[in-house]
N, C-alpha and C positions, 0 to 999 in steps of 0.2 A: 575408614577409607575416605579419600579425597578423589573427587571426580574433577576432572580438568577439561578444558576446551580451549582451542585456539580461537582469539577474536583478532579481527582486523580493524586497527584503529587509525583513522587519518590525523596526522599532525601537520600544522604549519610549519614549514621548513624555510620559507623566505616570504617576503612582503615586497611586491614590486610596485612602484609609483605608477599610477594610472596616466600622469602627465608626461614623464619622460622616459620612463621605462627601466630606471635605475632601482636596485635594491635599496631599500630603507633600513636594513638590518646590517650592522657592521659584521665583518667576517668572523671576529671573535665570538660574537654572540651565537651566529650560525654553528660554529663548531663546538661550543660549549654548553647549548641548550638543546635539550631532547625535543622540546616543541616550543615554538613562538606564539603560541596562542594568546599569551599575556603580554606581548611586546607592544608597548604603547607610545614608542617615540616616532609617531608619524601623524598626519591629520587625516581625518574622515570627512567627507563631504557626503551627506545623505539627503535625499528628497523622496518624498512619498506624496503622491497626489490622491485626493479623495474624491467622493461623490460629487458630480457637478462640474468637475474640472475638465478641460479639453483633454487632459492627459489621465484622467480617472484610471486608477488601478497601476499605473507606472511608478516604478520605484527605481531610483538611481543611487549608486553607492560607488564613490571613488576613493582610494588610498592614496594619499599624496605625501611626497617627501617634503621636507621644511621649505626648501627653495621653491617648489612648485605651489605649495600652500601660500606662500608669501605672495607669489605672482598673482594668484587668484584674490588674494584679500586686498592686494594693491589696486587690481582691476575694478573691484566692488566698490572700494573707497573713491576710485575715480568716477565711477558711474554716478555715485552719490553726489559727489561735488557737481558733476556735469548737470545733474538734475535739481541743483538747488537744496539739496537735503543735508541737514547737519545732524550730529549726534544728540 
């Protein structure tokens, strides 16, 4: 005899850019994938602050489309140049 039970499972159905609000997932992928948990065609910016920091315990995570991620990297590159830093 098999015992069964219903389980509720959350799945990722879309990934929205935290910069511009656009979906980073092509419509084809949304229509043909049961879950987008392993969809990796976007950038993720993460920061976690530790003990002694003025933001101790704070964590930030942003999902970004390629265009917004490129804007972010260009801004950081410009900040580096403005401050005389090189690779």
